[in-house]
C-alpha positions as CSV (number, residue, x, y, z in Angstrom):
1,M,75.2,-168.1,-2.4
2,S,77.7,-167.0,0.2
3,D,79.7,-169.5,2.3
4,P,81.3,-169.2,5.7
5,A,84.4,-167.8,4.1
6,A,82.4,-164.8,2.8
7,T,82.4,-163.2,6.2
8,I,86.0,-163.7,7.1
9,D,87.1,-160.1,6.8
10,L,84.1,-158.7,8.6
11,V,84.2,-160.9,11.7
12,A,87.8,-161.6,12.1
13,L,89.6,-158.3,12.5
14,T,87.6,-155.7,14.5
15,V,88.6,-152.1,15.0
16,D,89.3,-153.0,18.6
17,L,92.5,-154.7,17.6
18,P,95.6,-152.6,16.9
19,F,96.6,-151.9,13.3
20,V,99.8,-153.9,12.6
21,G,102.2,-153.3,9.8
22,R,100.9,-152.1,6.4
23,A,103.1,-149.0,6.5
24,D,103.7,-149.0,2.8
25,Q,100.1,-149.4,2.0
26,V,99.0,-146.7,4.3
27,D,101.7,-144.3,2.9
28,R,100.4,-144.9,-0.6
29,F,96.8,-144.1,0.5
30,R,98.0,-140.9,2.2
31,A,99.8,-139.9,-1.0
32,A,96.6,-140.6,-3.0
33,L,94.6,-138.4,-0.6
34,G,97.1,-135.7,-0.9
35,R,97.0,-135.8,-4.7
36,A,93.2,-135.7,-4.6
37,R,93.4,-132.3,-2.7
38,E,95.5,-131.0,-5.6
39,G,92.9,-132.1,-8.2
40,E,94.5,-135.4,-9.2
41,P,92.1,-138.3,-8.5
42,S,93.4,-141.8,-7.7
43,V,92.3,-145.4,-7.6
44,L,93.7,-148.0,-5.2
45,L,92.9,-151.7,-5.9
46,V,93.5,-153.5,-2.7
47,S,94.0,-157.3,-3.1
48,G,94.7,-160.1,-0.7
49,D,93.6,-163.6,0.4
50,A,90.5,-164.0,2.5
51,G,91.3,-163.2,6.1
52,V,94.6,-161.4,5.4
53,G,93.1,-158.1,6.8
54,K,91.7,-156.2,3.9
55,T,88.7,-154.8,5.8
56,R,91.0,-153.8,8.7
57,A,93.3,-152.0,6.2
58,L,90.3,-150.2,4.6
59,T,89.0,-149.3,8.1
60,R,92.4,-147.7,8.9
61,M,92.4,-145.8,5.6
62,A,88.9,-144.5,6.4
63,E,90.1,-143.4,9.9
64,I,93.0,-141.5,8.3
65,A,90.7,-139.9,5.7
66,R,88.2,-138.7,8.3
67,A,90.9,-137.4,10.6
68,E,92.2,-135.3,7.7
69,G,88.8,-133.8,6.8
70,A,87.7,-136.0,3.9
71,W,84.3,-137.5,3.3
72,V,84.3,-141.3,3.4
73,V,81.6,-143.4,1.8
74,V,81.7,-147.2,2.1
75,S,79.7,-149.4,-0.3
76,H,79.7,-153.2,-0.8
77,C,79.3,-155.9,-3.4
78,V,77.3,-158.8,-2.2
79,D,77.5,-162.5,-3.1
80,L,74.0,-163.4,-4.5
81,G,75.1,-166.4,-6.6
82,E,73.7,-166.4,-10.1
83,V,71.4,-163.4,-9.3
84,G,73.1,-160.1,-9.0
85,L,71.7,-156.6,-8.2
86,P,72.8,-154.2,-10.9
87,Y,74.7,-151.2,-9.8
88,L,74.5,-152.2,-6.1
89,P,77.7,-150.5,-4.8
90,F,77.0,-147.3,-6.7
91,T,73.4,-147.2,-5.7
92,E,74.6,-147.5,-2.1
93,T,77.2,-144.8,-2.7
94,L,74.7,-142.3,-4.1
95,Q,72.2,-143.0,-1.4
96,Q,74.8,-142.0,1.2
97,L,75.8,-138.8,-0.8
98,R,72.3,-137.8,-1.5
99,G,71.1,-135.0,0.7
100,R,74.6,-134.2,2.0
101,C,76.0,-132.2,-0.9
102,D,74.2,-129.7,-3.1
103,E,76.4,-130.5,-6.0
104,V,75.5,-134.2,-5.9
105,D,71.8,-133.4,-5.4
106,Q,71.9,-131.1,-8.5
107,A,73.6,-133.8,-10.5
108,I,71.0,-136.4,-9.5
109,A,68.1,-133.9,-10.2
110,A,69.5,-133.2,-13.7
111,R,69.4,-136.9,-14.6
112,P,66.0,-138.6,-14.1
113,A,67.6,-142.0,-14.6
114,L,69.6,-141.5,-11.4
115,G,66.5,-140.7,-9.5
116,R,64.8,-143.9,-10.7
117,L,67.9,-145.9,-9.9
118,L,67.9,-144.7,-6.3
119,D,64.2,-144.8,-5.7
120,V,63.1,-147.9,-7.4
121,G,66.2,-149.6,-8.8
122,L,67.0,-150.5,-12.4
123,A,67.3,-153.8,-14.1
124,E,70.1,-154.7,-16.4
125,P,69.2,-153.1,-19.8
126,A,68.7,-155.1,-23.0
127,A,71.3,-155.0,-25.8
128,G,69.3,-152.7,-28.1
129,G,70.7,-149.4,-29.3
130,A,68.3,-147.2,-27.4
131,D,68.8,-149.2,-24.2
132,Q,72.6,-149.0,-24.6
133,A,72.3,-145.2,-25.1
134,A,70.3,-145.0,-21.9
135,R,72.9,-147.1,-20.2
136,G,75.6,-144.8,-21.3
137,Q,73.7,-141.8,-20.0
138,L,73.2,-143.6,-16.6
139,F,76.9,-144.3,-16.4
140,D,77.7,-140.7,-17.1
141,G,75.2,-139.6,-14.4
142,I,76.7,-141.9,-11.8
143,A,80.2,-140.7,-12.6
144,S,79.2,-137.1,-12.6
145,A,77.3,-137.4,-9.2
146,I,80.3,-139.2,-7.6
147,G,82.7,-136.7,-9.0
148,A,80.6,-133.8,-7.6
149,G,80.9,-135.3,-4.1
150,G,84.4,-134.0,-3.2
151,R,86.0,-130.6,-2.8
152,P,89.7,-129.7,-2.6
153,D,89.3,-129.0,1.1
154,R,87.2,-132.1,1.6
155,P,88.0,-134.9,-0.9
156,L,85.7,-137.8,-1.3
157,V,87.0,-141.3,-0.4
158,L,84.9,-144.0,-2.0
159,I,85.6,-147.4,-0.6
160,I,84.1,-150.4,-2.4
161,E,84.4,-153.8,-0.6
162,D,84.5,-157.2,-2.2
163,L,84.8,-156.3,-5.8
164,H,85.1,-160.1,-6.7
165,W,81.3,-160.2,-6.1
166,A,80.5,-157.2,-8.3
167,D,77.7,-157.7,-10.9
168,P,78.5,-157.0,-14.6
169,S,76.9,-153.6,-14.5
170,S,78.9,-152.5,-11.5
171,R,82.2,-153.6,-13.1
172,D,81.3,-151.6,-16.2
173,V,80.4,-148.5,-14.1
174,L,83.8,-148.8,-12.3
175,R,85.6,-149.0,-15.6
176,F,83.6,-146.0,-16.9
177,L,84.2,-144.0,-13.7
178,I,88.0,-144.5,-13.8
179,A,88.2,-143.7,-17.5
180,R,86.3,-140.4,-16.8
181,L,88.6,-139.2,-14.0
182,R,90.1,-135.8,-14.7
183,T,90.5,-133.3,-11.8
184,E,88.0,-134.6,-9.3
185,P,89.1,-134.5,-5.6
186,L,88.4,-138.2,-5.3
187,V,90.1,-141.4,-4.1
188,V,88.4,-144.7,-5.0
189,V,89.6,-147.7,-3.0
190,A,88.2,-151.1,-4.1
191,S,89.1,-154.4,-2.5
192,Y,89.0,-157.9,-3.8
193,R,90.0,-161.5,-2.8
194,T,92.9,-162.9,-4.8
195,D,92.1,-166.5,-3.7
196,D,88.6,-166.2,-5.2
197,L,89.8,-165.3,-8.7
198,H,89.9,-168.6,-10.5
199,R,91.1,-168.6,-14.1
200,R,87.7,-167.8,-15.6
201,H,86.5,-165.4,-12.9
202,P,84.6,-162.5,-14.6
203,L,86.6,-159.8,-12.7
204,R,89.9,-160.9,-14.3
205,P,89.4,-159.1,-17.6
206,T,88.3,-155.9,-15.7
207,L,91.4,-156.0,-13.5
208,S,93.6,-156.5,-16.4
209,E,92.3,-153.4,-18.0
210,L,92.2,-151.3,-14.9
211,L,95.7,-152.1,-13.7
212,R,97.1,-150.6,-16.9
213,H,95.4,-147.3,-16.2
214,P,97.9,-144.6,-15.0
215,R,95.7,-143.5,-12.1
216,V,95.3,-147.0,-10.7
217,D,97.7,-148.3,-8.0
218,H,97.6,-152.0,-7.1
219,V,98.0,-152.3,-3.3
220,E,98.7,-155.9,-2.3
221,L,98.3,-157.1,1.3
222,S,100.7,-159.9,2.1
223,P,100.4,-162.3,5.1
224,F,102.1,-161.1,8.4
225,T,105.8,-161.4,8.8
226,R,107.1,-163.1,11.9
227,E,107.6,-159.7,13.5
228,E,104.2,-158.4,12.6
229,L,102.6,-161.6,13.8
230,A,104.4,-161.2,17.1
231,Q,102.8,-157.7,17.5
232,F,99.4,-159.0,16.5
233,G,99.6,-162.0,18.9
234,A,100.7,-159.8,21.8
235,A,97.7,-157.6,21.2
236,I,95.3,-160.5,21.2
237,T,96.8,-162.3,24.3
238,G,97.9,-159.3,26.2
239,Q,101.4,-160.5,26.5
240,P,104.4,-161.3,24.3
241,L,104.2,-164.7,22.6
242,P,106.9,-167.2,23.6
243,D,109.1,-168.1,20.6
244,Q,107.8,-171.6,20.4
245,V,104.2,-170.5,20.4
246,L,104.9,-167.8,17.8
247,Q,106.6,-170.2,15.5
248,R,103.8,-172.7,15.8
249,V,101.1,-170.2,15.0
250,L,103.1,-168.8,12.2
251,R,103.6,-172.2,10.7
252,R,99.9,-173.2,11.0
253,S,98.4,-169.8,9.9
254,E,101.1,-168.9,7.3
255,G,100.7,-165.3,8.5
256,N,97.0,-165.1,7.7
257,A,95.6,-162.7,10.3
258,Y,92.2,-164.4,10.7
259,F,93.7,-167.9,11.0
260,A,96.3,-166.6,13.5
261,Q,93.6,-165.0,15.6
262,E,91.4,-168.1,15.7
263,L,94.4,-170.3,16.6
264,L,95.5,-167.9,19.4
265,E,92.0,-167.5,20.9
266,S,91.5,-171.2,20.9
267,G,94.8,-171.8,22.7
268,P,98.1,-172.2,20.9
269,D,98.7,-175.6,22.2
270,T,95.4,-177.0,20.8
271,A,96.1,-179.5,18.0
272,A,92.6,-179.5,16.6
273,L,91.4,-176.6,14.4
274,P,88.8,-174.3,16.0
275,G,85.3,-175.0,14.8
276,S,84.9,-171.7,13.0
277,L,88.2,-172.1,11.2
278,A,87.5,-175.7,10.3
279,D,84.1,-174.6,8.8
280,V,85.8,-172.0,6.6
281,L,88.4,-174.5,5.3
282,H,85.9,-177.2,4.7
283,A,83.7,-174.8,2.7
284,R,86.7,-174.0,0.5
285,L,87.6,-177.6,0.0
286,E,84.0,-178.5,-0.9
287,R,84.1,-176.0,-3.8
288,L,87.0,-177.9,-5.4
289,D,86.7,-180.6,-8.0
290,P,86.2,-184.1,-6.4
291,A,89.5,-185.3,-7.9
292,V,91.3,-182.4,-6.5
293,Q,89.7,-183.0,-3.0
294,A,90.9,-186.6,-3.2
């Protein structure tokens, strides 16, 4: 099940804070949106450690897309431990598109499996030939419905958060969707945590395949530089940070936006970790092997 670290991106960086840095990443998104208008779909895989600001970056991309007349749909993968909900981010996507676009509604109506998926949900199919054929038809229906959601004058931007929690079926649908991209006015933006991807994480093989696809762009979010942290800190405190304070926060946070915000809001001279930050770090330590903890 989820731990305190699971909500870092959602609680740490609100849209009330200014958007700092990330000029290259935003430019790459704008370029992808421009290509979508010309009938060239794109996929951006946004990666970074927990707390580095992925959700804030996605929020900024969504703001840009809406300002430029695109449709934006945001869906999520959820940490449910050993029990996953098949197709969750794509069910959420189609539920948001349903009723808003005639082309999407027609695609759903033409494929009864999509109606069942949206109305009652579907379990992971068995491995038999008939079930696999039905699965392929379902994947085709999902891809067709999403592809029908955009127009050249109004591209569709599909944002999928927390891909590291995606269930096997959702990973497979994403692979299928990307393989099927042709001329759809579509930009897919999917985020994942790099620090959650241990050596045997099930997302790793999927990423290895997707990152070789010519339409996929890997967008990495690095920690703040000293200059970016200075801007971020001034926005939080309402005044420029003294050099000594800036250096101390930079050293302790290593440029992680969430860590820096927690440290600044608790008082930069406080030696102890804020309770919320300590909980996050303890939760991560407890997941390590006891020998590693020692």
